[in-house]
N, CA, C and O of each residue as an XYZ file, in Angstrom:
868
protein
N      81.617     92.213     56.983
C      81.753     93.158     57.471
C      83.316     93.541     56.588
O      84.046     92.803     55.927
N      83.398     94.686     56.846
C      84.458     95.476     55.303
C      85.924     95.913     56.419
O      86.052     96.029     57.638
N      86.430     95.993     55.769
C      88.137     96.191     56.479
C      88.442     97.176     57.482
O      89.167     96.997     58.461
N      87.416     98.947     56.948
C      87.254     99.906     58.127
C      86.572     99.609     58.489
O      86.197    100.704     58.908
N      85.548     98.697     58.949
C      83.897     98.256     60.259
C      85.159     97.267     61.428
O      85.033     97.350     62.650
N      86.213     96.461     60.821
C      86.694     95.826     61.396
C      87.357     96.265     62.635
O      86.700     95.887     63.605
N      88.400     96.913     62.961
C      88.438     97.562     63.970
C      87.789     98.212     65.003
O      88.019     98.100     66.207
N      87.058     98.820     64.517
C      85.562     99.338     65.650
C      84.960     97.796     65.815
O      84.403     97.604     66.896
N      84.976     97.233     65.356
C      83.598     95.917     65.815
C      85.110     95.733     67.237
O      85.013     96.203     68.371
N      86.320     94.967     66.719
C      86.656     94.975     67.773
C      86.760     95.661     69.196
O      86.490     95.338     70.353
N      87.269     96.734     68.564
C      87.200     97.472     70.466
C      86.400     97.880     70.555
O      86.495     98.669     71.495
N      84.966     97.915     69.924
C      83.806     97.419     71.146
C      84.045     96.392     71.777
O      84.078     96.557     72.996
N      84.262     95.186     71.342
C      84.127     94.259     71.582
C      85.249     93.828     73.280
O      84.897     93.094     74.203
N      86.279     94.424     73.178
C      87.547     94.899     74.005
C      86.508     95.876     74.985
O      86.549     95.459     76.142
N      86.013     96.516     74.901
C      85.479     96.860     75.453
C      84.297     96.475     76.618
O      84.155     96.803     77.796
N      83.603     95.700     75.784
C      82.862     95.064     76.104
C      83.186     94.064     77.592
O      82.642     93.925     78.687
N      84.509     93.447     76.821
C      85.083     92.991     77.934
C      86.302     93.444     78.688
O      87.311     92.744     78.759
N      86.200     94.552     79.214
C      86.962     94.631     80.299
C      86.159     95.034     81.729
O      84.968     95.340     81.676
N      86.802     95.017     82.855
C      85.922     95.980     83.434
C      85.704     97.517     83.556
O      86.248     98.620     83.508
N      84.457     96.792     83.760
C      84.592     98.765     84.358
C      85.123     99.628     84.788
O      86.113     99.468     85.502
N      84.644    100.790     84.496
C      85.612    102.194     84.983
C      84.596    102.473     86.297
O      83.366    102.461     86.310
N      85.706    102.774     87.590
C      84.881    103.106     88.852
C      84.442    104.901     88.426
O      84.848    105.718     87.599
N      83.325    104.888     89.602
C      83.015    105.869     89.014
C      83.352    107.678     88.797
O      82.833    108.575     88.133
N      84.539    107.576     89.789
C      85.687    108.519     89.135
C      85.719    108.945     87.759
O      85.355    109.897     87.069
N      86.572    107.344     87.607
C      86.982    107.705     85.569
C      85.869    107.935     84.560
O      85.760    108.314     83.394
N      85.117    107.541     85.526
C      83.348    107.783     84.512
C      83.394    109.112     84.179
O      83.348    109.704     83.101
N      83.559    109.686     86.043
C      82.790    111.401     85.362
C      83.713    112.107     84.490
O      83.323    112.966     83.699
N      85.136    111.706     84.641
C      86.713    112.636     84.279
C      86.505    112.153     83.017
O      86.715    113.094     82.252
N      86.186    111.125     82.373
C      85.458    110.580     80.499
C      85.176    111.391     80.293
O      85.703    112.121     79.454
N      83.570    111.818     81.403
C      82.639    112.836     80.065
C      83.070    114.374     80.702
O      82.902    115.459     80.146
N      83.562    114.163     81.786
C      84.190    115.618     81.590
C      84.766    116.686     80.485
O      84.620    117.812     80.008
N      85.779    115.084     80.426
C      86.523    115.565     79.627
C      86.080    115.704     77.769
O      86.660    116.145     76.777
N      84.795    115.080     78.032
C      84.370    115.376     76.259
C      83.871    116.493     76.372
O      84.024    117.306     75.461
N      83.247    116.774     77.361
C      82.869    117.716     77.803
C      82.686    119.089     77.395
O      81.788    119.840     77.013
N      84.692    119.095     77.794
C      84.910    120.382     78.147
C      86.765    120.739     77.127
O      87.129    121.914     77.177
N      87.324    120.150     76.662
C      88.532    119.390     75.847
C      88.142    119.162     74.484
O      87.474    118.227     74.042
N      88.621    120.087     73.908
C      89.124    120.124     72.149
C      88.859    119.050     71.953
O      87.803    118.810     71.368
N      89.615    118.116     72.320
C      91.124    116.635     71.688
C      90.317    115.886     73.084
O      91.267    115.751     73.855
N      89.662    115.594     73.467
C      89.066    113.961     73.981
C      89.720    112.712     74.148
O      89.919    112.152     75.226
N      89.989    112.372     73.204
C      90.188    111.532     72.349
C      91.922    110.949     73.220
O      92.340    109.805     73.395
N      92.629    112.460     73.636
C      94.109    111.896     74.028
C      93.488    110.929     74.902
O      93.490    109.731     74.619
N      93.070    111.289     75.726
C      93.229    110.295     77.423
C      93.294    108.810     76.876
O      93.069    108.358     75.754
N      93.757    108.091     78.299
C      93.785    106.280     77.755
C      92.686    106.068     77.086
O      92.534    105.832     75.888
N      91.738    106.190     78.141
C      90.008    105.177     78.008
C      90.321    104.052     78.578
O      91.376    103.629     79.052
N      88.712    103.384     78.419
C      89.031    102.659     79.460
C      90.027    101.151     79.555
O      90.586    100.786     80.589
N      90.081    100.445     78.287
C      90.930     99.198     77.958
C      91.844     99.385     78.046
O      92.559     98.476     78.466
N      92.539    100.888     77.659
C      94.116    101.454     78.027
C      94.282    101.530     79.635
O      95.124    100.859     80.232
N      93.396    102.411     80.261
C      93.152    102.409     81.608
C      93.569    101.647     82.003
O      94.776    101.710     82.240
N      92.908    100.588     82.283
C      92.151     99.154     82.966
C      93.950     98.023     83.441
O      94.449     97.284     84.289
N      94.232     98.794     81.917
C      95.806     98.018     81.643
C      97.194     98.957     82.384
O      98.300     98.660     82.834
N      96.546     99.984     82.236
C      98.011    100.656     83.297
C      97.527    100.353     84.684
O      98.325     99.620     85.268
N      96.318    100.728     85.509
C      95.882    100.234     86.200
C      96.357     98.935     86.873
O      96.988     99.010     87.927
N      96.078     97.731     86.300
C      96.919     96.499     86.669
C      98.148     96.578     86.705
O      98.778     96.442     87.754
N      98.777     96.848     85.384
C     100.233     96.730     85.474
C     100.730     97.577     86.272
O     101.960     97.616     86.233
N     100.059     98.523     87.240
C     100.905     99.058     87.849
C     100.844     98.724     89.571
O     101.642     98.969     90.475
N      99.588     98.093     89.547
C      98.960     97.196     90.468
C     100.264     95.844     90.960
O     100.692     95.437     92.040
N     100.505     95.540     89.670
C     101.328     94.107     89.949
C     102.607     94.587     90.048
O     103.434     93.794     90.498
N     103.107     96.061     89.637
C     104.410     96.019     90.487
C     104.775     97.408     91.563
O     105.798     97.976     91.944
N     103.477     97.538     91.754
C     103.162     98.049     93.125
C     104.306     99.421     93.130
O     104.939     99.454     94.185
N     104.599    100.321     92.336
C     105.946    101.002     92.392
C     106.301    102.422     93.380
O     105.667    103.477     93.389
N     107.142    102.174     93.938
C     106.982    103.544     95.072
C     107.645    105.176     94.320
O     107.844    106.259     94.869
N     107.860    104.714     92.788
C     108.076    105.966     92.387
C     107.575    106.242     91.099
O     108.092    105.477     90.284
N     106.586    107.214     90.466
C     106.181    106.912     89.079
C     106.369    108.066     88.271
O     105.758    109.010     88.773
N     107.056    108.429     87.064
C     107.100    109.322     86.664
C     106.201    109.312     84.995
O     106.437    108.568     84.043
N     105.233    110.318     85.091
C     104.072    110.434     83.981
C     104.854    111.432     83.075
O     105.843    112.085     83.407
N     104.267    111.428     81.948
C     104.610    112.945     80.553
C     103.678    112.712     80.164
O     103.242    111.683     79.647
N     103.235    113.690     80.375
C     101.565    114.192     79.661
C     100.483    114.089     80.433
O      99.841    113.046     80.558
N     100.217    115.175     80.998
C      99.192    114.935     82.385
C      97.483    114.565     81.353
O      96.603    113.726     81.158
N      97.930    115.821     81.022
C      95.949    116.106     79.826
C      95.060    116.385     81.155
O      95.202    117.245     82.024
N      93.966    115.222     80.987
C      92.828    115.864     82.127
C      93.399    114.658     83.579
O      92.586    114.312     84.436
N      94.792    114.200     83.601
C      94.835    113.314     84.779
C      94.415    111.924     84.530
O      95.329    111.258     85.018
N      93.485    111.067     84.010
C      93.136    110.149     83.686
C      93.720    108.971     83.809
O      93.339    108.083     84.571
N      94.945    108.903     82.846
C      96.095    108.115     83.540
C      96.798    108.163     84.333
O      97.732    107.364     84.406
N      96.571    109.231     85.307
C      98.081    109.489     86.136
C      96.808    108.392     87.174
O      97.119    107.288     87.620
N      95.810    108.859     87.312
C      94.856    108.114     88.035
C      94.281    106.948     88.065
O      93.556    106.709     89.031
N      94.445    106.008     87.098
C      94.892    104.396     86.738
C      96.756    104.429     87.205
O      96.913    103.463     87.952
N      97.197    104.671     87.144
C      98.857    104.669     87.262
C      98.567    104.299     89.345
O      98.476    103.261     90.001
N      98.530    105.379     89.598
C      98.206    105.722     90.828
C      97.327    104.213     91.419
O      97.805    103.908     92.511
N      96.563    103.543     91.128
C      96.119    102.390     91.783
C      97.001    101.411     92.733
O      96.602    100.834     93.744
N      98.420    101.363     92.107
C      99.421    100.496     92.250
C     100.301    101.035     93.408
O     101.061    100.430     94.163
N      99.953    102.446     93.323
C     101.286    102.206     94.138
C     101.754    102.040     95.600
O     101.068    102.631     96.434
N     102.354    101.637     95.851
C     102.848    101.293     97.666
C     102.451    102.020     98.256
O     101.921    102.975     97.687
N     102.490    101.972     99.788
C     101.815    102.918    100.428
C     102.883    104.369    100.285
O     102.035    105.236    100.076
N     103.832    104.872    100.284
C     104.362    105.123    100.728
C     105.013    106.169     99.337
O     105.864    107.053     99.427
N     104.223    105.665     98.008
C     104.412    105.926     96.842
C     104.407    107.258     96.213
O     103.938    108.121     96.956
N     104.634    107.502     95.533
C     104.243    109.051     94.402
C     104.173    108.929     93.026
O     104.817    108.150     92.323
N     103.299    109.798     92.666
C     103.664    109.860     90.886
C     103.965    111.656     90.592
O     103.370    112.723     90.742
N     104.916    111.287     90.227
C     104.974    112.813     89.209
C     104.303    112.596     87.659
O     104.014    111.595     87.003
N     104.192    114.282     87.388
C     103.255    114.328     86.644
C     103.586    115.342     86.014
O     103.902    116.311     86.705
N     103.636    115.501     84.423
C     104.289    117.029     83.986
C     103.118    116.519     82.703
O     102.951    115.451     82.115
N     102.248    118.258     82.612
C     102.047    118.773     81.794
C     102.280    119.975     81.172
O     102.059    120.941     81.904
N     102.779    120.319     79.686
C     102.938    121.039     79.318
C     102.089    122.213     79.250
O     102.603    123.322     79.400
N     100.343    122.040     78.954
C      99.031    122.860     78.680
C      99.040    123.852     79.849
O      97.894    123.496     80.124
N      99.247    124.589     80.596
C      98.747    125.335     81.469
C      97.521    125.449     81.792
O      97.433    125.561     83.015
N      96.502    125.474     81.265
C      94.996    125.945     80.641
C      94.522    124.526     81.536
O      93.465    124.815     82.098
N      94.966    122.958     81.901
C      94.790    121.732     82.137
C      95.060    121.948     83.859
O      94.438    121.240     84.651
N      96.118    123.070     84.377
C      96.256    122.604     85.498
C      94.894    122.870     86.580
O      94.469    121.965     87.298
N      94.469    123.867     86.565
C      93.144    123.402     86.963
C      92.202    122.299     86.973
O      92.011    121.947     88.137
N      91.661    121.742     86.294
C      91.198    120.685     86.257
C      91.809    119.921     87.056
O      91.326    119.258     87.974
N      93.207    120.025     86.620
C      93.359    118.005     87.106
C      93.733    118.058     88.823
O      93.916    117.200     89.687
N      93.736    119.544     88.786
C      94.075    119.425     90.528
C      92.340    118.830     90.976
O      91.826    117.805     91.424
N      91.969    120.016     90.582
C      90.488    119.633     90.961
C      90.285    118.283     91.089
O      90.165    117.873     92.243
N      90.185    117.134     89.792
C      90.591    116.341     89.992
C      90.822    114.865     90.831
O      90.304    113.855     91.308
N      92.395    115.857     90.513
C      92.963    114.542     91.676
C      92.285    114.893     93.200
O      92.368    114.055     94.098
N      91.836    115.763     93.343
C      91.224    116.168     94.964
C      90.179    115.317     95.217
O      89.993    114.618     96.213
N      89.239    115.489     93.817
C      88.567    114.753     93.883
C      88.385    113.119     94.125
O      87.553    112.284     94.480
N      89.950    113.282     93.617
C      89.853    111.289     93.556
C      90.889    110.592     94.967
O      91.233    109.444     95.248
N      91.116    111.852     95.566
C      91.737    111.790     97.008
C      92.845    110.777     96.650
O      93.039    109.622     97.030
N      93.632    111.734     95.633
C      95.453    111.210     96.056
C      96.069    112.654     95.453
O      96.615    112.607     94.350
N      96.001    113.734     96.051
C      96.365    115.289     96.161
C      97.874    115.213     96.926
O      98.742    116.069     96.754
N      98.034    113.960     97.854
C      99.056    114.188     98.576
C      99.716    112.891     97.678
O     100.940    112.958     97.793
N      99.474    112.195     97.163
C     100.113    111.585     96.730
C     100.733    111.784     94.566
O     101.388    111.215     93.693
N     100.096    112.695     94.762
C     100.462    112.976     93.445
C     101.351    114.176     93.630
O     101.495    114.645     94.759
N     102.180    114.894     92.200
C     102.798    116.000     92.058
C     103.130    116.455     90.646
O     104.130    116.226     89.966
N     101.664    117.399     90.290
C     101.587    117.882     88.686
C     102.903    119.706     88.528
O     102.848    120.850     88.980
N     103.614    119.129     87.871
C     104.613    120.247     87.262
C     104.058    120.473     86.092
O     103.788    119.544     85.332
N     103.776    121.961     85.748
C     103.875    122.203     84.334
C     104.487    123.221     83.993
O     104.872    124.202     84.628
N     104.605    122.729     82.224
C     106.035    122.978     81.736
C     106.357    122.216     80.653
O     105.544    121.394     80.230
N     107.501    122.376     80.102
C     107.808    121.820     79.312
C     109.301    120.629     80.112
O     110.291    120.880     80.799
N     108.730    119.403     79.550
C     109.392    118.100     79.983
C     110.458    118.144     79.554
O     111.236    118.188     80.507
N     111.031    118.161     78.529
C     112.337    118.190     77.857
C     113.045    118.939     78.876
O     114.076    118.410     79.291
N     112.606    120.412     79.524
C     113.368    121.205     80.931
C     113.093    120.736     81.766
O     113.525    121.322     82.759
N     112.378    119.640     82.042
C     111.864    119.608     84.046
C     112.710    117.894     84.046
O     113.417    117.458     84.954
N     112.428    117.335     83.014
C     113.188    115.390     83.350
C     114.485    116.176     84.286
O     114.607    115.850     85.466
N     115.002    116.749     83.952
C     116.631    116.709     84.256
C     116.399    117.260     85.345
O     117.184    116.770     86.157
N     115.789    117.975     85.804
C     115.587    117.869     87.471
C     115.260    117.581     88.347
O     115.188    118.193     89.413
N     114.991    116.569     88.071
C     114.056    116.037     88.969
C     114.759    114.561     89.428
O     114.578    113.617     88.658
N     115.633    114.310     90.781
C     116.424    114.283     91.190
C     115.855    112.569     92.056
O     115.525    112.438     93.234
N     115.882    112.085     91.577
C     115.625    110.814     91.474
C     114.693    109.749     90.996
O     113.781    110.224     90.319
N     114.644    108.435     91.145
C     114.948    107.606     90.527
C     113.343    106.480     90.502
O     112.727    106.226     91.537
N     112.998    106.043     89.352
C     111.702    105.807     88.871
C     111.644    104.596     88.948
O     112.607    103.938     88.553
N     109.969    103.666     89.724
C     109.963    102.041     89.174
C     109.412    102.536     88.052
O     110.409    102.534     87.329
N     108.686    102.888     87.499
C     107.612    103.065     86.366
C     107.769    104.325     85.887
O     107.879    105.334     86.583
N     107.784    104.255     84.242
C     107.515    106.054     83.231
C     106.640    105.471     82.246
O     106.693    104.370     81.698
N     105.493    106.812     82.080
C     104.962    106.321     81.360
C     104.873    107.841     80.816
O     104.979    108.907     81.423
N     104.601    107.507     79.220
C     105.248    108.728     78.336
C     104.271    108.719     77.207
O     104.581    108.273     76.102
N     103.083    109.212     77.480
C     101.982    109.937     76.587
C     102.154    111.737     75.950
O     101.556    112.640     76.535
N     102.818    111.947     75.024
C     103.299    113.509     74.873
C     103.830    113.548     73.802
O     103.561    112.649     73.005
N     104.844    114.693     73.390
C     104.461    115.313     71.902
C     105.638    114.182     70.966
O     106.863    114.082     70.901
N     104.263    113.348     70.241
C     105.791    111.821     69.809
C     106.393    112.341     68.725
O     106.513    111.568     67.774
N     106.926    113.757     68.567
C     108.053    114.189     67.979
C     109.141    114.305     69.228
O     110.162    114.306     68.541
N     109.508    114.380     70.278
C     110.271    113.948     71.258
C     110.119    113.263     71.470
O     109.309    113.363     70.549
N     109.907    111.703     72.096
C     109.436    110.529     71.476
C     111.489    110.138     72.124
O     111.994    109.925     73.226
N     111.788    110.191     71.339
C     113.606    109.389     71.281
C     113.806    110.421     72.572
O     114.321    109.957     73.589
N     113.442    111.678     72.540
C     114.615    112.389     73.705
C     113.710    112.489     74.817
O     114.259    113.146     75.701
N     112.690    112.161     75.112
C     111.768    111.829     76.440
C     112.453    110.759     77.004
O     112.767    110.711     78.193
N     112.862    109.288     75.590
C     113.508    108.024     76.320
C     114.710    108.580     76.544
O     114.597    109.019     77.689
N     115.391    108.740     76.305
C     116.917    108.911     76.328
C     117.041    109.266     78.051
O     117.766    108.716     78.880
N     115.958    110.499     78.258
C     116.285    111.145     79.389
C     115.688    110.361     80.264
O     116.526    109.756     80.932
N     114.469    110.081     80.582
C     114.554    109.254     81.358
C     114.509    107.859     81.701
O     113.782    107.462     82.611
N     115.522    106.795     80.772
C     116.587    105.216     80.819
C     117.056    105.651     81.750
O     116.644    105.117     82.779
N     117.837    106.489     81.897
C     118.963    107.741     82.892
C     118.253    107.325     84.335
O     119.004    107.269     85.309
N     117.259    107.118     84.466
C     116.152    107.929     85.623
C     115.083    107.065     86.207
O     114.291    107.239     87.133
N     115.431    105.517     84.910
C     114.664    104.466     85.806
C     115.540    103.905     85.973
O     116.545    103.899     85.262
N     115.206    102.843     87.716
C     115.727    101.715     88.211
C     116.283    100.425     87.097
O     115.844    100.319     85.952
N     117.188     99.625     87.621
C     117.854     99.069     87.202
C     116.152     97.814     87.344
O     115.746     97.566     88.480
N     115.330     97.141     85.997
C     114.633     96.094     86.455
C     113.015     97.015     86.592
O     111.907     96.596     86.929
N     113.355     98.055     86.276
C     112.071     98.944     86.159
C     111.226     99.160     84.707
O     111.935     98.709     83.808
N     110.590     99.427     84.437
C     109.836     99.894     83.254
C     108.924    101.407     82.507
O     108.427    102.447     82.939
N     109.052    100.929     81.563
C     108.619    102.638     81.107
C     107.463    101.534     79.897
O     107.801    100.506     79.310
N     105.997    102.289     79.863
C     105.229    102.391     78.669
C     105.002    103.736     78.273
O     104.706    104.761     78.886
N     105.361    103.275     76.306
C     105.128    104.366     76.081
C     103.519    104.740     74.736
O     103.050    104.081     73.808
N     103.293    105.636     75.136
C     101.453    105.460     74.231
C     101.873    105.801     72.723
O     103.013    106.128     72.392
N     100.428    105.634     71.584
C     100.721    105.658     70.679
C     101.837    105.361     69.126
O     101.970    106.060     68.122
N     102.482    104.039     69.508
C     103.855    103.606     68.680
C     102.974    103.117     67.517
O     103.650    102.755     66.554
N     100.920    102.951     67.262
C     101.180    102.625     66.329
C     101.030    103.480     65.086
O     101.295    103.246     63.907
N     100.351    104.909     65.909
C     100.884    105.669     65.094
C      99.287    106.468     64.334
O      99.243    107.574     63.795
N      98.227    105.580     64.508
C      97.258    104.948     63.660
C      97.478    104.295     62.530
O      96.885    104.517     61.474
N      98.806    103.011     62.804
C      98.484    102.495     61.518
C      99.866    103.104     61.149
O     100.562    102.095     61.040
N     100.437    103.871     60.966
C     101.215    104.472     59.800
C     102.445    104.469     59.559
O     103.138    104.486     58.541
N     102.739    104.427     61.398
C     104.489    103.070     61.212
C     104.898    102.098     60.669
O     106.053    101.688     60.556
N     102.940    101.258     59.927
C     104.045    100.859     59.335
C     103.675    100.303     57.926
O     103.374     99.222     57.418
N     103.898    101.939     57.464
C     103.863    102.172     56.496
C     104.891    102.497     55.521
O     105.708    103.043     56.262
N     105.371    102.527     54.427
C     106.073    102.466     53.582
C     106.600    103.170     52.617
O     107.487    102.394     52.262
N     106.718    104.348     51.742
C     107.667    104.900     53.067
C     106.775    106.209     54.247
O     105.854    106.959     53.925
N     107.379    106.107     55.456
C     106.426    107.076     55.495
C     106.210    108.675     55.452
O     107.159    109.456     55.512
N     105.234    108.969     55.371
C     104.403    110.054     55.281
C     105.265    111.487     56.111
O     106.374    111.908     55.783
N     104.776    111.794     56.738
C     105.113    112.910     57.678
C     105.528    113.081     59.408
O     105.205    112.432     60.403
N     106.336    114.200     59.208
C     106.983    113.614     60.203
C     107.319    113.168     61.492
O     108.402    112.691     61.832
N     105.669    113.475     62.646
C     105.212    112.431     63.764
C     105.879    111.199     63.346
O     107.024    110.840     63.622
N     104.588    110.326     62.313
C     105.400    109.204     61.827
C     106.343    109.095     62.092
O     106.528    108.526     63.167
N     107.507    109.541     61.338
C     109.057    109.529     60.902
C     109.152    108.944     62.809
O     109.291    107.824     63.300
N     108.981    110.476     63.498
C     109.914    110.178     65.028
C     109.086    108.707     65.550
O     109.758    107.818     66.073
N     108.168    108.603     65.435
C     107.291    107.565     66.179
C     108.029    105.936     65.648
O     108.127    104.829     66.177
N     108.457    106.558     64.284
C     109.105    104.859     63.911
C     110.475    105.430     64.618
O     111.006    104.891     65.590
N     110.874    106.416     64.073
C     112.060    105.722     64.315
C     112.600    105.515     66.139
O     113.528    105.004     66.765
N     111.390    106.249     66.390
C     111.264    105.552     68.107
C     111.457    103.932     68.546
O     112.294    103.481     69.328
N     110.202    103.048     67.637
C     110.203    101.717     67.808
C     111.471    101.610     67.706
O     111.999    101.459     68.808
N     112.182    101.624     66.843
C     113.283    101.200     66.139
C     114.639    101.238     66.789
O     115.476    100.336     66.814
N     114.703    102.405     67.293
C     115.965    102.989     68.833
C     115.693    101.952     69.772
O     116.599    101.315     70.309
N     114.436    101.751     69.999
C     113.771    100.883     71.577
C     114.155     99.342     71.234
O     114.574     98.633     72.149
N     114.051     98.950     70.254
C     114.218     97.580     69.596
C     115.760     97.149     69.438
O     116.223     96.095     69.875
N     116.250     97.822     68.963
C     117.771     97.232     69.438
C     118.908     98.040     70.196
O     120.011     98.392     69.778
N     118.171     98.275     71.732
C     118.879     99.026     72.721
C     118.724     97.976     73.497
O     117.679     97.558     73.995
N     120.301     97.366     73.629
C     121.252     96.414     74.474
C     120.650     96.561     75.938
O     120.751     95.714     76.825
N     119.865     98.057     76.051
C     119.674     98.134     77.533
C     118.600     97.979     78.571
O     118.460     97.978     79.794
N     117.807     97.829     77.287
C     116.449     97.064     77.200
C     115.806     95.692     76.843
O     116.366     95.020     75.977
N     114.568     95.176     77.494
C     113.563     94.122     76.078
C     112.043     95.072     76.415
O     111.495     95.798     77.245
N     111.928     94.595     75.425
C     110.745     95.395     74.825
C     109.230     94.223     74.314
O     109.256     92.992     74.286
N     108.493     94.796     74.097
C     106.980     94.340     73.985
C     106.520     95.591     73.265
O     106.521     96.701     73.795
N     106.118     95.340     71.993
C     105.331     96.044     71.359
C     103.770     95.492     71.835
O     103.645     94.322     72.196
N     103.015     96.091     71.817
C     101.634     95.378     72.202
C     100.273     96.826     70.859
O     100.088     97.837     70.182
N      99.979     95.951     71.289
C      98.229     96.177     70.187
C      97.329     97.081     70.448
O      96.588     97.672     69.662
N      97.448     97.200     71.983
C      96.296     97.928     72.747
C      96.270     99.055     72.229
O      97.310     99.618     71.888
N      94.746     99.736     72.031
C      94.579    100.559     71.431
C      95.214    101.579     70.325
O      94.687    101.548     69.213
N      96.134    102.342     70.503
C      97.184    103.022     69.368
C      98.807    102.240     69.393
O      99.676    102.297     68.523
N      98.821    101.823     70.158
C     100.049    100.799     70.471
C     100.453    101.620     71.505
O     100.552    102.832     71.695
N     100.818     99.792     72.600
C     101.797    100.397     73.587
C     103.235     99.715     73.828
O     103.536     98.539     74.031
N     104.013    100.882     73.732
C     105.601     99.864     73.885
C     105.655     99.549     75.408
O     105.485    100.578     76.062
N     105.846     98.391     76.205
C     106.289     98.130     77.243
C     107.755     97.573     77.360
O     108.045     96.502     76.828
N     108.692     98.328     78.074
C     109.978     98.550     78.349
C     110.130     98.051     79.388
O     109.211     97.951     80.200
N     111.845     97.443     79.687
C     112.097     97.164     80.626
C     113.279     96.632     81.142
O     113.709     95.484     81.027
N     114.089     98.260     82.126
C     115.479     98.167     81.673
C     115.793     96.965     82.476
O     115.309     96.521     83.517
N     117.084     96.422     81.413
C     117.893     95.388     82.475
C     119.022     95.972     83.535
O     119.499     97.087     83.744
N     119.207     94.658     84.094
C     120.094     94.467     85.124
C     121.391     94.955     85.220
O     122.019     95.529     86.109
N     121.746     94.435     83.618
C     123.268     94.298     83.626
C     122.360     94.483     81.975
O     121.182     94.371     81.638
N     123.728     94.837     81.217
C     124.200     94.844     79.639
C     125.420     94.509     78.986
O     125.512     94.605     77.762
């Protein structure tokens, strides 16, 4: 097995040893691949199951998601919501709205979800609530700004999960070759040195940064 085959083998092994998607997620995965240009943007089986289990452990009352895409991760996160809980999810691409709303209706989570269409940089400051859990999977060049906007809205002891922090492994290259990689690397550095939080870098899929806001600094 050469270097380039190894990650694929590991990925398949991880998928084969992770609980199967439920019927709703499996159908959304299939539909996303049939109807969208970049289906690889959805979380997928392993990451989706991780998000579901983390949410189920935390049982959050309020969740904020930045980057809805087709709704796969929002549905996964919704599985752990407390009885009166709700998820606010922001998507910049208005063309996704109908597909996402139809999926939420089919999945039976419409009453628990609030889909906002627009620029997250403009919408986040208008949200008048604190969140127990935040998931960020949007424009990588704005990660630092998303982080700063969201950290103030997370309750002490609350969690943030940020996707694509490996950025295809390019963050480990020196020097970094493109602006997106530099921005993701900058984000990783800022989080790691931020006294307001504690964090762990997880090598799940394209990398997840799991962040917990401290009670006291």
